[in-house]
N, C-alpha and C positions, 0 to 999 in steps of 0.2 A: 392477522395483523401484526403479530409479533415476527412471523417469517419474513414478511414483507418488509418491515422496517429495518430488520437485521441485515437482511441483504442489500437493501439501499444504503445502510450505514458502511457496511464493509465494501461496497462497491464505490461508493462516494471516497472513501479512505484509499483505497487502490488506484482510483483513477486520477485522484488528485496529485499523488506522488508520481504515478506514471507518466501522467502529462509533464511533470517538471523537465523531464529530459527532452521531450521531443519540442516542447514549445522553447525551451530555453536555447536549444541547438538549432532552432530555425526550421525543424522537420514539421511539415504541417500533419496533423492528427486526424488524416481521414484515410479511408480504406477503399480502395478501387477492386473490384470484384475481377478476377480472372477466370477464364474457363479451365476447366480440368481437362488436361490432355492424357490420352492413353500414349506409353512409350513401350518400345520392344523390350526393354530390360528395367528390372527395378520393380517399384511397388505402382498401383493403378494411378496415382497422381501425376505420374512424368517426372517426378523427383527421385533421382537414382543414388545421391549421398544422403542418408539418414540416420540418425542417432536413436537407438530405442531408449525409451524411458518407461520406468515402471515404479509405480507408488503403491506396495502392498498394504500399506495402512488405510489408503483409501480405495484399493481394489480396482484398479485401472492401469493401463499400459497403452502405450502409443509410439509412434515414431514422429519424429521431427526433422526438418532440412539441417545439416552439418553447419549451415552458415548463419542459423538462427540463434540466439542467445534464450538460454532458459533461466528464467526468474522465478524464484520460489516465494510462496505466500503462506503463512500460518495463521489461523485466526482461533482463539480461544473466546468462549461465550460464558457469560455468568449464569449462573443458576437462576437467580431471580429474574421475573419477568419486567421488571421496572414498573413505573407508575401505571396502574390500569393495565398492565401488560401490554403497553405500547411497543416497548423495545427493551431487549436486555444490554447490559453493557457489554462490549466487545473489546478485545485486546487483539490486534493484527500486527504480525512483523512481516515486513517485505523487505525484499533484497532487489538491487538493481545495479545491473553493470552501466556505468558512466561511458559517456559518450568519448571522452577523451582523458589523456592521465593527468591533465591540468585542471580538471574538474573537481576543485577543491571544495572543503566545507563551506567557505563563504560563498562561493558561486551557487551551490545547491541550494544554500539557505535562501538567497534572493530568489530564485526560481521556484522554490517551494512555496514562499510567502506569495509570490504573484499568482499562484495556481489558486491557493485556498481564498485569496480576496474576493474571488468572483463569486463564491457561494452566496445564495439568496440570505438577505438578513446577517451577511458576514460581521462579526466583532472581535477583534483581537485582544484578548485579556492579558497576556503575557507573552513575552518574547526574549528570551535571554540565553547565554552561553550555558552551558553545563559539560557533563561528560556521560559517554556511554562505553563501557568495556574499557575504561581507563584512557579513552580517546577524548579529545575534544569534540564536543558535540552542540547541537542547538535544540531548544526546547521551546515550543509554542503551545499557548492554550486559546481555543477560540470557541466562540458559538455562532451557530447558523440554522438556518431552516431547510429541511428537505423538501423533496417535491409533495410529500403527503402533508406538508405544513405542520411536521413534527419538530419541535425545536431541539437541537443535540447540541452536545458540547463534545469536543475533541482535544487530547493532549498528545502532541507529537514529538518524539525525540528521534533525532537522527545523527548519524555520524558518517565519514567518509574513510575508507582505508582501501588501498591498492587496487583503484578503479572500481570500488564497489560501494554503493551506498547503501547502510542498513538503517530501516525505518520501523520504530515501534509506535502503534497509535493506541491510543485507549480513547473509547467514545461511548457515550449514553446520553440519556436526557440531563439536562441541567440539575433537575430535583434530584436523581439518583447517582449523580455524577461522583459525589465523595465517597459514597458506599463501597466502591470498588477499587479507591485509589490505593489501599493497602496492597491488593492482589497486583496492581500494576507495578506498584514500587518493588515489589518481591521479583517481578520478572526484570525489571530494569537493573536491580541490584545484582542478580544472578546472571544476566547476559554477559557472555564472553565470545570473542573472536578467536579462531584458530589462525 
């Protein structure tokens, strides 16, 4: 149960922010399967221009098309298991390449709010300006219910710089939410951009 709730929480956080870009840009968020073709050169997928990616910390490597953007995500999980071990607190850090150079903080905030408002039993507790890495940022705190009917609470902070969005999300059950806020604040205080 802990693993399922944790994965649902992390996936909901990533999906909500990732869909911001596509929905606000008018790009439908559907995938169409295409057959894999054999090419005479290159790799088995028929794509000849690829970039290698290696993640020694997670123990895998792969190749992806050169015209695709690589997005990184990092998740920290609390040692405690939450109330009744339903779900641990999670801190997730995501970066996204923005679709245009004029996709500013205000526009990103509007799109992000539009995405989280569709969550089941969504209730916005706070939406305010703040800073992240010394830059203007936006913060939201909200509650919602996941598909397992587990009530959850998220705090998200994001900023935009040089065509990238930087999103830090903290989530857990409302009952346990305050217990890991110091860890979240420590990450926010130490967060810097290069």
